[in-house]
C-alpha positions as CSV (number, residue, x, y, z in Angstrom):
1,X,-27.2,10.3,-34.3
2,X,-29.6,9.5,-31.3
3,X,-29.0,6.7,-27.8
4,X,-31.8,4.6,-29.5
5,X,-29.9,4.1,-33.3
6,X,-26.2,3.3,-31.5
7,X,-25.0,0.2,-32.9
8,X,-21.7,-1.6,-33.0
9,X,-19.7,-1.1,-36.2
10,X,-20.5,-3.8,-38.6
11,X,-18.3,-6.9,-37.9
12,X,-17.3,-5.8,-34.6
13,X,-19.0,-8.4,-32.7
14,X,-19.8,-11.9,-32.7
15,X,-23.2,-13.9,-32.2
16,X,-22.6,-15.7,-28.9
17,X,-21.6,-19.4,-28.9
18,X,-24.6,-21.8,-29.2
19,X,-23.6,-25.4,-27.5
20,X,-24.8,-28.3,-27.4
21,X,-26.8,-27.9,-30.3
22,X,-25.5,-31.1,-32.5
23,X,-23.0,-32.8,-34.1
24,X,-22.7,-30.6,-37.3
25,X,-22.3,-27.1,-35.4
26,X,-18.8,-28.7,-33.8
27,X,-20.0,-27.7,-30.2
28,X,-22.7,-30.4,-29.8
29,X,-22.4,-33.8,-27.1
30,X,-20.1,-32.6,-25.1
31,X,-20.2,-29.0,-25.9
32,X,-16.5,-28.1,-25.8
33,X,-16.3,-29.3,-22.0
34,X,-14.7,-32.6,-23.0
35,X,-15.2,-36.2,-21.3
36,X,-15.8,-36.8,-17.3
37,X,-14.3,-35.2,-14.3
38,X,-15.2,-32.3,-12.2
39,X,-15.2,-29.5,-15.5
40,X,-17.4,-31.0,-17.6
41,X,-20.4,-31.4,-15.0
42,X,-22.9,-28.7,-14.1
43,X,-21.9,-27.1,-11.1
44,X,-18.4,-28.3,-11.4
45,X,-16.2,-26.0,-9.1
46,X,-12.6,-25.3,-7.6
47,X,-11.5,-22.4,-5.9
48,X,-8.4,-20.5,-7.6
49,X,-5.3,-22.5,-6.6
50,X,-6.8,-25.9,-5.9
51,X,-4.5,-28.5,-7.3
52,X,-7.4,-31.8,-6.8
53,X,-6.0,-32.2,-3.0
54,X,-2.3,-32.1,-3.8
55,X,-0.5,-29.0,-1.0
56,X,-0.8,-26.1,-3.3
57,X,1.9,-24.4,-4.3
58,X,1.1,-21.3,-2.2
59,X,0.7,-23.6,0.8
60,X,4.5,-25.4,0.0
61,X,6.7,-22.6,-0.6
62,X,8.0,-20.9,2.5
63,X,6.7,-17.4,3.6
64,X,9.4,-14.8,3.2
65,X,9.9,-11.6,5.1
66,X,7.8,-9.4,7.2
67,X,5.2,-6.6,7.0
68,X,4.2,-4.1,9.6
69,X,0.7,-3.5,9.9
70,X,1.3,-0.4,11.3
71,X,4.0,0.7,8.5
72,X,1.4,3.5,7.2
73,X,1.9,5.0,10.1
74,X,5.5,5.6,10.6
75,X,6.0,8.9,8.7
76,X,8.9,10.1,6.8
77,X,9.4,14.1,6.6
78,X,12.0,16.0,4.5
79,X,14.0,18.7,5.5
80,X,12.6,20.5,2.5
81,X,9.2,20.2,4.2
82,X,10.0,21.8,7.3
83,X,12.0,24.7,5.6
84,X,8.3,25.5,4.6
85,X,6.6,25.8,7.7
86,X,6.4,28.9,10.0
87,X,7.3,27.3,13.1
88,X,10.1,27.6,15.0
89,X,9.3,24.6,17.6
90,X,8.0,21.3,15.6
91,X,6.5,18.8,16.8
92,X,4.3,15.8,16.3
93,X,1.0,17.9,16.5
94,X,2.2,20.7,14.8
95,X,3.3,18.5,11.7
96,X,-0.4,17.3,11.7
97,X,-2.1,20.1,11.9
98,X,0.2,21.5,9.0
99,X,-1.1,18.6,6.9
100,X,2.4,16.8,6.1
101,X,1.5,13.8,8.1
102,X,-1.5,11.8,8.3
103,X,-3.2,12.4,11.0
104,X,-3.3,8.9,12.5
105,X,0.4,8.7,12.2
106,X,2.1,7.3,15.3
107,X,5.9,8.7,14.6
108,X,7.5,10.5,12.4
109,X,11.6,11.3,11.6
110,X,13.1,13.6,9.6
111,X,15.4,12.6,6.7
112,X,17.9,15.1,4.8
113,X,16.3,15.9,1.3
114,X,16.4,19.6,0.5
115,X,17.9,22.0,2.8
116,X,17.3,24.0,5.7
117,X,18.2,27.6,6.4
118,X,16.6,28.6,9.4
119,X,16.8,27.3,13.2
120,X,13.8,25.1,14.1
121,X,14.1,22.6,17.2
122,X,12.1,19.5,16.7
123,X,10.8,17.5,19.7
124,X,9.5,14.0,20.0
125,X,10.2,13.6,16.1
126,X,13.1,11.4,15.3
127,X,16.0,12.5,12.7
128,X,18.1,10.7,10.6
129,X,22.0,11.7,11.8
130,X,22.4,13.7,8.1
131,X,19.3,15.4,9.0
132,X,20.3,15.9,12.8
133,X,23.5,17.3,11.5
134,X,21.7,19.2,8.9
135,X,19.3,21.1,11.7
136,X,22.4,21.6,14.4
137,X,24.2,22.9,11.5
138,X,22.0,25.9,11.1
139,X,21.8,25.8,15.2
140,X,18.6,24.1,15.6
141,X,18.1,21.0,17.9
142,X,16.7,17.6,18.1
143,X,15.3,16.4,21.4
144,X,13.8,12.8,20.6
145,X,10.8,11.6,23.4
146,X,11.5,8.2,24.3
147,X,8.9,6.1,26.1
148,X,10.7,4.2,28.9
149,X,9.1,0.4,29.2
150,X,10.0,-0.3,33.2
151,X,8.6,3.2,34.3
152,X,6.4,4.0,31.5
153,X,7.4,8.1,31.8
154,X,8.4,10.3,28.8
155,X,11.7,10.9,29.3
156,X,13.4,13.1,26.8
157,X,16.5,12.4,25.3
158,X,19.5,14.9,23.2
């Protein structure tokens, strides 16, 4: 077998449709385009969703919900992932360096998924109620850093 000998299997391909080649072809005169109208003409084009000037369906229906542009930069971290870390003091920077969260993450939150058997302290990383309870049950602590809008300084909250 050589590349210059390759051909499709017998009967698997059809010859190109030759339109506008006389009445006997079955696709003569209007060439399968029907009579008159924008779609029958050369260059007759309209964009997807165009309804002839009528307000299109996607504009008639109301907008629903909200998707934050930064939702992918707020990351969830499992307790089982923290268990694998060799560190005891964990903050957002250490999670980035360990490769648990993406490097452009703005915030992280620990969720209750997996088990934690050693003492860790979280700083500047959020935690759900269940995760906070699990961390405190093994003697750990959670301190979230909150930015106060009026003062603009960092304040530790326990």
